[in-house]
C-alpha positions as a Markdown table, in Angstrom:
| # | Residue | x | y | z |
|---|---|---|---|---|
| 1 | Unk | -44.6 | -11.4 | -12.5 |
| 2 | Unk | -46.7 | -8.2 | -12.6 |
| 3 | Unk | -44.6 | -7.0 | -9.9 |
| 4 | Unk | -41.1 | -8.2 | -11.2 |
| 5 | Unk | -41.7 | -6.4 | -13.9 |
| 6 | Unk | -42.8 | -2.9 | -12.4 |
| 7 | Unk | -39.7 | -2.6 | -10.2 |
| 8 | Unk | -37.8 | -3.5 | -13.7 |
| 9 | Unk | -39.6 | -0.9 | -15.2 |
| 10 | Unk | -38.9 | 1.6 | -12.4 |
| 11 | Unk | -35.3 | 0.8 | -12.3 |
| 12 | Unk | -35.2 | 1.5 | -15.8 |
| 13 | Unk | -36.0 | 5.2 | -15.1 |
| 14 | Unk | -33.6 | 5.9 | -12.9 |
| 15 | Unk | -30.7 | 7.9 | -14.3 |
| 16 | Unk | -27.1 | 6.5 | -14.2 |
| 17 | Unk | -26.1 | 8.3 | -11.1 |
| 18 | Unk | -29.3 | 7.3 | -9.3 |
| 19 | Unk | -28.2 | 3.7 | -10.2 |
| 20 | Unk | -25.1 | 3.7 | -9.2 |
| 21 | Unk | -26.4 | 5.1 | -5.2 |
| 22 | Unk | -29.1 | 2.7 | -5.4 |
| 23 | Unk | -26.2 | -0.4 | -6.7 |
| 24 | Unk | -24.4 | 0.9 | -2.9 |
| 25 | Unk | -26.6 | 1.0 | -1.1 |
| 26 | Unk | -28.4 | -2.5 | -2.0 |
| 27 | Unk | -24.5 | -4.1 | -1.6 |
| 28 | Unk | -24.2 | -2.2 | 1.7 |
| 29 | Unk | -27.5 | -3.4 | 2.9 |
| 30 | Unk | -27.1 | -6.8 | 2.0 |
| 31 | Unk | -23.5 | -6.9 | 3.4 |
| 32 | Unk | -24.7 | -5.4 | 7.0 |
| 33 | Unk | -27.4 | -8.4 | 7.0 |
| 34 | Unk | -24.9 | -10.9 | 6.9 |
| 35 | Unk | -22.6 | -9.1 | 9.2 |
| 36 | Unk | -25.7 | -9.4 | 11.7 |
| 37 | Unk | -25.7 | -13.4 | 11.7 |
| 38 | Unk | -24.7 | -14.9 | 15.1 |
| 39 | Unk | -21.9 | -16.6 | 12.5 |
| 40 | Unk | -20.5 | -13.5 | 11.9 |
| 41 | Unk | -19.1 | -12.7 | 15.5 |
| 42 | Unk | -16.8 | -14.4 | 18.0 |
| 43 | Unk | -19.6 | -13.8 | 20.4 |
| 44 | Unk | -22.1 | -15.3 | 18.1 |
| 45 | Unk | -24.4 | -12.5 | 18.8 |
| 46 | Unk | -23.8 | -11.1 | 15.1 |
| 47 | Unk | -23.2 | -7.4 | 14.7 |
| 48 | Unk | -26.0 | -4.8 | 16.2 |
| 49 | Unk | -28.2 | -3.6 | 12.8 |
| 50 | Unk | -26.0 | 0.2 | 13.3 |
| 51 | Unk | -22.8 | -1.4 | 13.9 |
| 52 | Unk | -23.2 | -3.7 | 10.7 |
| 53 | Unk | -24.5 | -0.9 | 8.5 |
| 54 | Unk | -21.3 | 1.2 | 9.9 |
| 55 | Unk | -18.8 | -2.2 | 8.9 |
| 56 | Unk | -20.7 | -2.8 | 5.8 |
| 57 | Unk | -20.4 | 1.0 | 4.7 |
| 58 | Unk | -17.1 | 1.3 | 5.0 |
| 59 | Unk | -16.0 | -1.6 | 3.8 |
| 60 | Unk | -17.6 | -1.0 | 0.8 |
| 61 | Unk | -16.8 | 2.6 | 0.5 |
| 62 | Unk | -13.1 | 1.3 | 1.2 |
| 63 | Unk | -12.7 | 3.0 | 4.1 |
| 64 | Unk | -11.5 | 1.1 | 7.1 |
| 65 | Unk | -12.9 | 3.0 | 10.0 |
| 66 | Unk | -14.0 | 0.8 | 12.3 |
| 67 | Unk | -16.3 | 0.3 | 15.6 |
| 68 | Unk | -15.3 | -2.9 | 16.1 |
| 69 | Unk | -12.1 | -5.0 | 15.9 |
| 70 | Unk | -12.0 | -6.7 | 12.5 |
| 71 | Unk | -9.1 | -8.9 | 13.6 |
| 72 | Unk | -10.7 | -9.7 | 17.4 |
| 73 | Unk | -14.6 | -9.6 | 16.9 |
| 74 | Unk | -15.4 | -10.5 | 13.7 |
| 75 | Unk | -15.1 | -14.4 | 12.8 |
| 76 | Unk | -13.4 | -15.7 | 9.7 |
| 77 | Unk | -16.9 | -15.4 | 8.2 |
| 78 | Unk | -17.1 | -12.3 | 8.9 |
| 79 | Unk | -13.8 | -11.3 | 7.6 |
| 80 | Unk | -15.0 | -12.6 | 4.4 |
| 81 | Unk | -18.0 | -10.5 | 4.3 |
| 82 | Unk | -15.6 | -7.3 | 4.7 |
| 83 | Unk | -13.2 | -9.0 | 2.0 |
| 84 | Unk | -15.9 | -9.1 | -0.5 |
| 85 | Unk | -17.3 | -6.0 | 0.4 |
| 86 | Unk | -13.9 | -4.3 | -0.3 |
| 87 | Unk | -13.4 | -6.0 | -3.6 |
| 88 | Unk | -17.0 | -5.1 | -4.6 |
| 89 | Unk | -15.8 | -1.2 | -3.6 |
| 90 | Unk | -12.7 | -1.5 | -5.3 |
| 91 | Unk | -14.1 | -2.7 | -8.3 |
| 92 | Unk | -17.0 | -0.3 | -8.6 |
| 93 | Unk | -20.3 | -1.7 | -8.0 |
| 94 | Unk | -20.9 | -1.8 | -12.1 |
| 95 | Unk | -17.9 | -3.4 | -12.7 |
| 96 | Unk | -19.0 | -6.5 | -10.4 |
| 97 | Unk | -22.3 | -6.4 | -12.6 |
| 98 | Unk | -20.3 | -6.6 | -15.5 |
| 99 | Unk | -18.3 | -9.6 | -14.2 |
| 100 | Unk | -21.3 | -11.0 | -13.1 |
| 101 | Unk | -22.9 | -10.5 | -16.5 |
| 102 | Unk | -19.9 | -11.6 | -18.8 |
| 103 | Unk | -19.7 | -14.9 | -16.4 |
| 104 | Unk | -23.6 | -15.6 | -17.4 |
| 105 | Unk | -23.2 | -14.9 | -20.8 |
| 106 | Unk | -25.4 | -11.9 | -20.9 |
| 107 | Unk | -25.0 | -8.9 | -23.2 |
| 108 | Unk | -24.0 | -5.7 | -21.7 |
| 109 | Unk | -26.2 | -2.8 | -23.1 |
| 110 | Unk | -25.6 | 0.8 | -24.0 |
| 111 | Unk | -27.4 | 2.0 | -20.6 |
| 112 | Unk | -25.3 | -0.5 | -18.7 |
| 113 | Unk | -22.4 | 1.0 | -20.5 |
| 114 | Unk | -23.2 | 4.9 | -20.0 |
| 115 | Unk | -23.4 | 3.6 | -15.7 |
| 116 | Unk | -20.1 | 1.9 | -16.3 |
| 117 | Unk | -18.6 | 5.1 | -17.8 |
| 118 | Unk | -20.0 | 7.1 | -14.9 |
| 119 | Unk | -18.9 | 4.4 | -12.2 |
| 120 | Unk | -15.1 | 4.4 | -13.8 |
| 121 | Unk | -15.2 | 8.3 | -14.2 |
| 122 | Unk | -14.2 | 7.6 | -18.0 |
| 123 | Unk | -14.2 | 10.0 | -21.0 |
| 124 | Unk | -16.2 | 8.7 | -23.3 |
| 125 | Unk | -18.6 | 5.0 | -24.2 |
| 126 | Unk | -15.8 | 3.6 | -26.8 |
| 127 | Unk | -14.1 | 1.2 | -25.0 |
| 128 | Unk | -16.1 | 1.1 | -21.9 |
| 129 | Unk | -16.7 | -2.7 | -22.1 |
| 130 | Unk | -12.6 | -3.2 | -23.0 |
| 131 | Unk | -11.5 | -0.8 | -19.7 |
| 132 | Unk | -14.1 | -3.2 | -17.7 |
| 133 | Unk | -12.7 | -6.0 | -18.5 |
| 134 | Unk | -9.2 | -4.5 | -18.0 |
| 135 | Unk | -10.0 | -3.0 | -14.7 |
| 136 | Unk | -10.9 | -6.8 | -13.4 |
| 137 | Unk | -7.7 | -8.6 | -14.8 |
| 138 | Unk | -5.4 | -5.5 | -13.4 |
| 139 | Unk | -6.9 | -5.8 | -9.9 |
| 140 | Unk | -6.7 | -9.4 | -9.5 |
| 141 | Unk | -3.6 | -9.4 | -11.0 |
| 142 | Unk | -1.6 | -6.8 | -9.0 |
| 143 | Unk | -3.7 | -8.1 | -5.6 |
| 144 | Unk | -2.2 | -11.9 | -6.4 |
| 145 | Unk | 1.5 | -10.4 | -7.1 |
| 146 | Unk | 0.5 | -8.1 | -4.0 |
| 147 | Unk | -0.5 | -11.4 | -1.7 |
| 148 | Unk | 2.4 | -13.4 | -2.6 |
| 149 | Unk | 5.1 | -10.9 | -2.1 |
| 150 | Unk | 3.6 | -10.8 | 1.3 |
| 151 | Unk | 3.3 | -14.3 | 1.9 |
| 152 | Unk | 7.2 | -14.4 | 1.9 |
| 153 | Unk | 7.4 | -12.2 | 4.6 |
| 154 | Unk | 3.9 | -13.0 | 6.8 |
| 155 | Unk | 5.1 | -17.1 | 6.6 |
| 156 | Unk | 8.5 | -16.1 | 8.8 |
| 157 | Unk | 6.0 | -14.9 | 11.5 |
| 158 | Unk | 2.5 | -17.3 | 11.2 |
| 159 | Unk | 1.5 | -20.8 | 10.4 |
| 160 | Unk | 1.6 | -21.4 | 6.7 |
| 161 | Unk | -2.3 | -21.2 | 6.4 |
| 162 | Unk | -2.6 | -18.0 | 8.3 |
| 163 | Unk | -0.2 | -16.5 | 6.0 |
| 164 | Unk | -1.7 | -17.0 | 3.1 |
| 165 | Unk | -5.3 | -15.6 | 4.8 |
| 166 | Unk | -3.3 | -12.8 | 5.9 |
| 167 | Unk | -1.5 | -11.9 | 2.3 |
| 168 | Unk | -4.8 | -12.1 | 0.7 |
| 169 | Unk | -6.8 | -10.2 | 3.0 |
| 170 | Unk | -4.2 | -7.4 | 3.5 |
| 171 | Unk | -3.5 | -7.2 | -0.2 |
| 172 | Unk | -6.7 | -6.7 | -1.4 |
| 173 | Unk | -7.2 | -4.3 | 1.8 |
| 174 | Unk | -4.2 | -2.1 | 0.4 |
| 175 | Unk | -4.9 | -2.4 | -3.4 |
| 176 | Unk | -8.5 | -1.1 | -2.1 |
| 177 | Unk | -7.3 | 1.8 | -0.5 |
| 178 | Unk | -9.7 | 0.1 | 2.2 |
| 179 | Unk | -7.4 | 0.5 | 5.5 |
| 180 | Unk | -8.9 | -3.0 | 6.9 |
| 181 | Unk | -6.5 | -4.9 | 9.0 |
| 182 | Unk | -6.3 | -8.2 | 10.8 |
| 183 | Unk | -3.5 | -7.4 | 13.3 |
| 184 | Unk | -5.4 | -5.3 | 15.6 |
| 185 | Unk | -3.2 | -2.3 | 15.4 |
| 186 | Unk | -3.1 | -1.7 | 11.6 |
| 187 | Unk | 0.5 | -1.9 | 10.4 |
| 188 | Unk | 2.5 | -0.9 | 13.9 |
| 189 | Unk | 4.3 | -4.2 | 14.0 |
| 190 | Unk | 5.9 | -3.5 | 10.8 |
| 191 | Unk | 7.0 | 0.2 | 11.6 |
| 192 | Unk | 10.7 | -0.4 | 10.7 |
| 193 | Unk | 10.1 | -2.7 | 8.2 |
| 194 | Unk | 10.9 | -1.7 | 4.9 |
| 195 | Unk | 9.8 | -4.9 | 2.8 |
| 196 | Unk | 5.9 | -4.6 | 4.1 |
| 197 | Unk | 6.4 | -0.8 | 4.1 |
| 198 | Unk | 7.2 | -0.7 | -0.1 |
| 199 | Unk | 4.6 | -3.8 | -0.4 |
| 200 | Unk | 1.6 | -1.9 | 0.9 |
| 201 | Unk | 2.4 | 1.6 | -0.3 |
| 202 | Unk | 2.9 | 0.4 | -3.2 |
| 203 | Unk | -0.2 | -1.7 | -3.5 |
| 204 | Unk | -2.4 | 2.1 | -2.4 |
| 205 | Unk | -0.5 | 3.8 | -4.8 |
| 206 | Unk | -0.5 | 1.8 | -8.0 |
| 207 | Unk | -4.3 | 1.2 | -6.7 |
| 208 | Unk | -4.7 | 5.2 | -6.0 |
| 209 | Unk | -3.4 | 6.7 | -9.4 |
| 210 | Unk | -6.4 | 5.5 | -11.4 |
| 211 | Unk | -6.7 | 2.6 | -13.8 |
| 212 | Unk | -6.8 | 4.8 | -17.1 |
| 213 | Unk | -3.6 | 6.3 | -15.8 |
| 214 | Unk | -2.2 | 2.7 | -15.2 |
| 215 | Unk | -3.7 | 2.0 | -18.9 |
| 216 | Unk | -1.9 | 5.0 | -20.2 |
| 217 | Unk | 1.6 | 4.1 | -19.0 |
| 218 | Unk | 1.2 | 0.6 | -19.8 |
| 219 | Unk | 0.6 | 1.5 | -23.7 |
| 220 | Unk | 2.6 | 5.0 | -24.2 |
| 221 | Unk | 5.3 | 4.2 | -21.5 |
| 222 | Unk | 6.8 | 8.0 | -21.9 |
| 223 | Unk | 5.8 | 10.9 | -19.8 |
| 224 | Unk | 5.6 | 13.5 | -23.2 |
| 225 | Unk | 3.3 | 10.8 | -24.8 |
| 226 | Unk | 0.5 | 10.4 | -22.0 |
| 227 | Unk | -2.7 | 12.4 | -22.1 |
| 228 | Unk | -3.0 | 15.6 | -20.1 |
| 229 | Unk | -4.9 | 13.5 | -17.5 |
| 230 | Unk | -2.5 | 10.9 | -16.7 |
| 231 | Unk | 0.6 | 14.0 | -17.0 |
| 232 | Unk | -1.6 | 15.6 | -13.9 |
| 233 | Unk | -2.4 | 12.7 | -11.8 |
| 234 | Unk | 1.2 | 11.6 | -12.2 |
| 235 | Unk | 2.7 | 15.0 | -11.3 |
| 236 | Unk | 0.2 | 16.0 | -8.3 |
| 237 | Unk | 0.8 | 12.4 | -7.0 |
| 238 | Unk | 4.7 | 13.1 | -7.1 |
| 239 | Unk | 4.5 | 16.2 | -5.5 |
| 240 | Unk | 2.0 | 14.9 | -2.2 |
| 241 | Unk | 4.2 | 12.1 | -1.3 |
| 242 | Unk | 6.8 | 14.3 | -1.5 |
| 243 | Unk | 4.9 | 17.3 | 0.7 |
| 244 | Unk | 3.4 | 14.2 | 3.1 |
| 245 | Unk | 6.4 | 12.2 | 3.8 |
| 246 | Unk | 8.9 | 15.5 | 4.3 |
| 247 | Unk | 6.4 | 17.0 | 6.5 |
| 248 | Unk | 5.4 | 13.9 | 8.7 |
| 249 | Unk | 9.3 | 13.5 | 9.3 |
| 250 | Unk | 9.8 | 17.2 | 10.3 |
| 251 | Unk | 7.3 | 17.5 | 12.3 |
| 252 | Unk | 7.4 | 14.0 | 14.1 |
| 253 | Unk | 10.9 | 14.0 | 14.6 |
| 254 | Unk | 10.9 | 15.3 | 17.9 |
| 255 | Unk | 7.7 | 13.6 | 19.3 |
| 256 | Unk | 8.4 | 11.6 | 21.7 |
| 257 | Unk | 5.1 | 9.5 | 21.6 |
| 258 | Unk | 6.0 | 8.6 | 17.8 |
| 259 | Unk | 9.2 | 8.8 | 16.8 |
| 260 | Unk | 10.9 | 8.9 | 20.1 |
| 261 | Unk | 12.3 | 5.4 | 19.9 |
| 262 | Unk | 12.7 | 4.5 | 16.1 |
| 263 | Unk | 16.4 | 5.2 | 14.4 |
| 264 | Unk | 16.9 | 7.8 | 11.9 |
| 265 | Unk | 16.3 | 4.8 | 9.0 |
| 266 | Unk | 12.6 | 3.9 | 11.3 |
| 267 | Unk | 12.0 | 7.8 | 11.5 |
| 268 | Unk | 12.5 | 7.8 | 7.2 |
| 269 | Unk | 10.4 | 4.8 | 6.5 |
| 270 | Unk | 7.4 | 5.9 | 9.1 |
| 271 | Unk | 7.6 | 9.2 | 7.5 |
| 272 | Unk | 7.1 | 7.9 | 4.3 |
| 273 | Unk | 4.6 | 5.3 | 5.1 |
| 274 | Unk | 2.8 | 7.8 | 7.0 |
| 275 | Unk | 2.8 | 10.8 | 4.4 |
| 276 | Unk | 1.7 | 8.5 | 1.9 |
| 277 | Unk | -1.3 | 6.5 | 3.8 |
| 278 | Unk | -3.6 | 9.6 | 3.9 |
| 279 | Unk | -4.0 | 8.9 | 0.3 |
| 280 | Unk | -6.9 | 7.4 | 1.1 |
| 281 | Unk | -5.5 | 4.3 | 2.0 |
| 282 | Unk | -6.0 | 4.1 | 5.7 |
| 283 | Unk | -3.5 | 2.0 | 7.5 |
| 284 | Unk | -0.5 | 3.2 | 9.9 |
| 285 | Unk | 3.0 | 2.5 | 11.6 |
| 286 | Unk | 2.5 | 4.7 | 14.1 |
| 287 | Unk | -0.2 | 5.8 | 16.7 |
| 288 | Unk | -2.4 | 8.3 | 14.6 |
| 289 | Unk | -3.4 | 9.4 | 17.9 |
| 290 | Unk | -0.5 | 10.9 | 19.3 |
| 291 | Unk | 0.7 | 12.8 | 16.0 |
| 292 | Unk | 0.7 | 16.6 | 17.1 |
| 293 | Unk | -1.4 | 18.7 | 16.2 |
| 294 | Unk | 0.6 | 20.6 | 13.1 |
| 295 | Unk | 0.8 | 16.6 | 11.5 |
| 296 | Unk | -3.0 | 15.6 | 12.3 |
| 297 | Unk | -3.6 | 19.1 | 9.9 |
| 298 | Unk | -1.4 | 18.0 | 7.4 |
| 299 | Unk | -2.8 | 14.9 | 7.4 |
| 300 | Unk | -6.2 | 16.1 | 7.2 |
| 301 | Unk | -4.9 | 18.4 | 4.1 |
| 302 | Unk | -3.8 | 15.0 | 2.6 |
| 303 | Unk | -6.8 | 13.0 | 3.0 |
| 304 | Unk | -9.7 | 15.8 | 1.6 |
| 305 | Unk | -7.1 | 16.1 | -1.7 |
| 306 | Unk | -7.0 | 12.1 | -1.7 |
| 307 | Unk | -6.3 | 10.2 | -5.0 |
| 308 | Unk | -7.3 | 10.2 | -8.6 |
| 309 | Unk | -10.9 | 9.6 | -10.8 |
| 310 | Unk | -11.4 | 6.4 | -11.5 |
| 311 | Unk | -9.4 | 5.0 | -9.2 |
| 312 | Unk | -10.0 | 2.7 | -5.9 |
| 313 | Unk | -9.4 | 6.1 | -3.4 |
| 314 | Unk | -11.7 | 8.8 | -2.4 |
| 315 | Unk | -11.3 | 12.4 | -1.6 |
| 316 | Unk | -11.6 | 15.6 | -3.5 |
| 317 | Unk | -9.3 | 14.0 | -6.4 |
| 318 | Unk | -5.4 | 15.0 | -7.3 |
| 319 | Unk | -6.9 | 16.4 | -10.8 |
| 320 | Unk | -9.6 | 18.5 | -8.9 |
| 321 | Unk | -7.1 | 20.0 | -7.1 |
| 322 | Unk | -4.0 | 20.3 | -10.0 |
| 323 | Unk | -7.4 | 22.1 | -12.0 |
| 324 | Unk | -8.3 | 24.5 | -8.9 |
| 325 | Unk | -4.5 | 25.2 | -9.2 |
| 326 | Unk | -3.9 | 25.7 | -12.9 |
| 327 | Unk | -7.2 | 28.2 | -12.8 |
| 328 | Unk | -6.3 | 30.1 | -10.2 |
| 329 | Unk | -2.0 | 30.5 | -11.6 |
| 330 | Unk | -4.0 | 31.4 | -14.8 |
| 331 | Unk | -6.1 | 34.3 | -13.1 |
| 332 | Unk | -3.4 | 35.5 | -11.3 |
| 333 | Unk | -0.7 | 35.6 | -14.0 |
| 334 | Unk | -3.7 | 37.2 | -16.8 |
| 335 | Unk | -3.6 | 34.2 | -19.1 |
| 336 | Unk | -7.4 | 33.6 | -20.9 |
| 337 | Unk | -7.6 | 30.3 | -20.0 |
| 338 | Unk | -5.9 | 27.8 | -17.8 |
| 339 | Unk | -3.0 | 26.3 | -19.2 |
| 340 | Unk | -0.8 | 23.3 | -18.6 |
| 341 | Unk | 1.5 | 20.8 | -20.3 |
| 342 | Unk | 0.5 | 23.1 | -23.6 |
| 343 | Unk | -2.7 | 22.1 | -23.1 |
| 344 | Unk | -6.2 | 24.2 | -22.3 |
| 345 | Unk | -8.5 | 23.1 | -19.8 |
| 346 | Unk | -12.2 | 23.5 | -20.6 |
| 347 | Unk | -14.7 | 25.4 | -19.0 |
| 348 | Unk | -16.8 | 22.4 | -18.3 |
| 349 | Unk | -14.1 | 20.9 | -16.2 |
| 350 | Unk | -13.3 | 24.3 | -14.0 |
| 351 | Unk | -16.9 | 24.3 | -13.5 |
| 352 | Unk | -17.1 | 20.5 | -12.6 |
| 353 | Unk | -14.2 | 21.1 | -10.1 |
| 354 | Unk | -15.3 | 24.2 | -8.4 |
| 355 | Unk | -18.5 | 22.1 | -7.9 |
| 356 | Unk | -17.2 | 19.3 | -6.6 |
| 357 | Unk | -14.9 | 21.5 | -4.2 |
| 358 | Unk | -17.7 | 23.5 | -2.5 |
| 359 | Unk | -20.1 | 20.6 | -2.3 |
| 360 | Unk | -17.5 | 18.6 | -0.6 |
| 361 | Unk | -16.6 | 21.4 | 2.1 |
| 362 | Unk | -20.3 | 22.1 | 2.9 |
| 363 | Unk | -20.7 | 18.1 | 3.7 |
| 364 | Unk | -17.5 | 18.2 | 5.8 |
| 365 | Unk | -18.4 | 21.7 | 7.5 |
| 366 | Unk | -21.9 | 20.5 | 8.0 |
| 367 | Unk | -20.6 | 17.0 | 9.2 |
| 368 | Unk | -17.9 | 18.6 | 11.4 |
| 369 | Unk | -20.7 | 21.3 | 13.2 |
| 370 | Unk | -23.0 | 18.5 | 13.9 |
| 371 | Unk | -20.3 | 16.3 | 15.4 |
| 372 | Unk | -18.6 | 18.9 | 17.4 |
| 373 | Unk | -22.4 | 19.2 | 18.9 |
| 374 | Unk | -23.1 | 15.5 | 19.6 |
| 375 | Unk | -19.9 | 13.9 | 20.3 |
| 376 | Unk | -17.4 | 15.0 | 23.1 |
| 377 | Unk | -14.3 | 14.8 | 21.4 |
| 378 | Unk | -11.6 | 17.9 | 20.5 |
| 379 | Unk | -12.5 | 19.9 | 17.5 |
| 380 | Unk | -9.4 | 18.8 | 15.6 |
| 381 | Unk | -9.8 | 15.0 | 16.4 |
| 382 | Unk | -13.5 | 15.2 | 15.0 |
| 383 | Unk | -12.7 | 17.5 | 12.1 |
| 384 | Unk | -10.1 | 14.4 | 11.4 |
| 385 | Unk | -12.6 | 11.5 | 12.0 |
| 386 | Unk | -15.2 | 13.6 | 9.3 |
| 387 | Unk | -12.9 | 14.1 | 6.7 |
| 388 | Unk | -11.5 | 10.6 | 7.0 |
| 389 | Unk | -14.8 | 9.0 | 6.5 |
| 390 | Unk | -15.9 | 11.7 | 3.7 |
| 391 | Unk | -12.3 | 10.7 | 1.7 |
| 392 | Unk | -12.8 | 7.2 | 2.7 |
| 393 | Unk | -9.5 | 7.2 | 4.3 |
| 394 | Unk | -10.0 | 5.0 | 7.1 |
| 395 | Unk | -7.4 | 7.0 | 9.8 |
| 396 | Unk | -8.5 | 7.9 | 13.3 |
| 397 | Unk | -7.3 | 9.3 | 16.5 |
| 398 | Unk | -9.2 | 6.8 | 18.0 |
| 399 | Unk | -12.7 | 8.1 | 18.6 |
| 400 | Unk | -14.4 | 5.7 | 16.2 |
| 401 | Unk | -15.5 | 3.2 | 18.2 |
| 402 | Unk | -16.8 | 5.3 | 21.1 |
| 403 | Unk | -18.8 | 7.6 | 18.8 |
| 404 | Unk | -22.7 | 8.0 | 20.0 |
| 405 | Unk | -25.3 | 6.4 | 17.8 |
| 406 | Unk | -26.2 | 10.0 | 16.2 |
| 407 | Unk | -22.1 | 10.3 | 15.4 |
| 408 | Unk | -21.9 | 6.8 | 13.7 |
| 409 | Unk | -25.0 | 7.3 | 11.9 |
| 410 | Unk | -23.3 | 10.5 | 10.9 |
| 411 | Unk | -20.0 | 9.0 | 9.8 |
| 412 | Unk | -22.0 | 6.0 | 8.0 |
| 413 | Unk | -23.8 | 8.7 | 5.4 |
| 414 | Unk | -20.5 | 10.6 | 5.2 |
| 415 | Unk | -18.1 | 7.4 | 3.9 |
| 416 | Unk | -21.1 | 6.7 | 1.6 |
| 417 | Unk | -21.2 | 10.0 | 0.2 |
| 418 | Unk | -17.8 | 9.8 | -0.2 |
| 419 | Unk | -17.7 | 6.5 | -2.1 |
| 420 | Unk | -20.4 | 7.5 | -4.1 |
| 421 | Unk | -19.3 | 10.9 | -5.1 |
| 422 | Unk | -20.5 | 14.2 | -4.0 |
| 423 | Unk | -21.6 | 15.3 | -7.4 |
| 424 | Unk | -22.8 | 12.1 | -8.5 |
| 425 | Unk | -25.1 | 11.8 | -5.5 |
| 426 | Unk | -26.1 | 15.5 | -5.9 |
| 427 | Unk | -27.6 | 14.8 | -9.5 |
| 428 | Unk | -29.0 | 11.4 | -8.1 |
| 429 | Unk | -30.8 | 13.4 | -5.6 |
| 430 | Unk | -31.6 | 16.5 | -7.4 |
| 431 | Unk | -31.8 | 15.5 | -10.9 |
| 432 | Unk | -34.9 | 16.7 | -13.3 |
| 433 | Unk | -35.6 | 17.5 | -17.0 |
| 434 | Unk | -34.2 | 21.4 | -17.6 |
| 435 | Unk | -34.3 | 23.2 | -20.7 |
| 436 | Unk | -30.5 | 23.9 | -21.0 |
| 437 | Unk | -31.1 | 26.0 | -24.4 |
| 438 | Unk | -32.5 | 28.9 | -22.4 |
| 439 | Unk | -29.5 | 31.8 | -21.4 |
| 440 | Unk | -30.1 | 34.5 | -19.4 |
| 441 | Unk | -28.7 | 38.0 | -19.6 |
| 442 | Unk | -25.2 | 38.5 | -18.6 |
| 443 | Unk | -24.5 | 40.6 | -15.3 |
| 444 | Unk | -21.3 | 41.4 | -13.4 |
| 445 | Unk | -20.6 | 41.3 | -10.3 |
| 446 | Unk | -17.8 | 42.2 | -7.9 |
| 447 | Unk | -15.4 | 39.3 | -6.6 |
| 448 | Unk | -12.9 | 39.2 | -4.0 |
């Protein structure tokens, strides 16, 4: 009893970022343990510990990178473990905890509300529990609709029970921006299937714009009435979709290894799908390893930017890059404050955006540098894999399964950092009490 109280006391002393990081680590560890069981794999041996941690992290971080085929190597039990981890990752650790608390009739205290706010990237404390309930209902509702829509197509090509299972799995994986599949080749078999392409992309676009934006759109309905956050998310999202689609279409148009045998209609569908999926979705309809170097670099850029705050996706986030662009434009045009849509962006938001960008670049550079030493692949492939892991995308040029033990550990850590959030994790590690009332004398620096 004393030990339980001691553990509870220690947990109560953790800051919200530290609690979140620990929570995700515990979920991953439980998932990894289940995947090591003989029941989890077809050969009845279970995954080795390193591969189990890699797979559990990839699922919880809603990434989709795999070292063993989910379709061929894992049993239904193993696949369901992955699916549950994806769902927890899509909800967020604290939302999952809230579900359990609500079921048990437990009261959600102020400390839990702080952590939920942190996990959802929400602005304030008011309405946090209502938002949590909304996230739960919205997620399950959209996943249900997606599963029903996919069932109509899958039921034509597979038995009833298999069609139901595949529909549920891929709807959850798509909305969660996870990228796990049960076909073995992602969605390459549906390269020209407009119906499947539209359903899947709609699921991960909606999942990637963020729950607060969806709520804002539902309640206010008109663009001019939306919050600045929602307006910036929608603007950046539309621009990135257009850039991605047009870029892939033009860069791959004459590539015989990707678009070579496709009609113009199929090329347009493929370009749209592959232009949208780097926004942390992880599915592909054309072989990623066959893309041109220019297309790979375009996708790396899109992956790095990623989805939006408070969504099921990862990456730098649309609003972060939006704030940096607006701030840069304001400096170039001589404006005192960064402004957009007749609203001023606060200094703290600018500082936070810069911090996240610098930390993200540092992590990607360091991991890419180390992998360039330990792995025998081309630089573009290593950079692609690193950014894909960090942004929790899950796309790969095909090198994931061939990574060394060091490489797998590094990618696992990178996925974990990407899911928890670089700034959250940095604060969790380095947090300490500091007197913020002290201000030192200002001195100018030469810049540029």
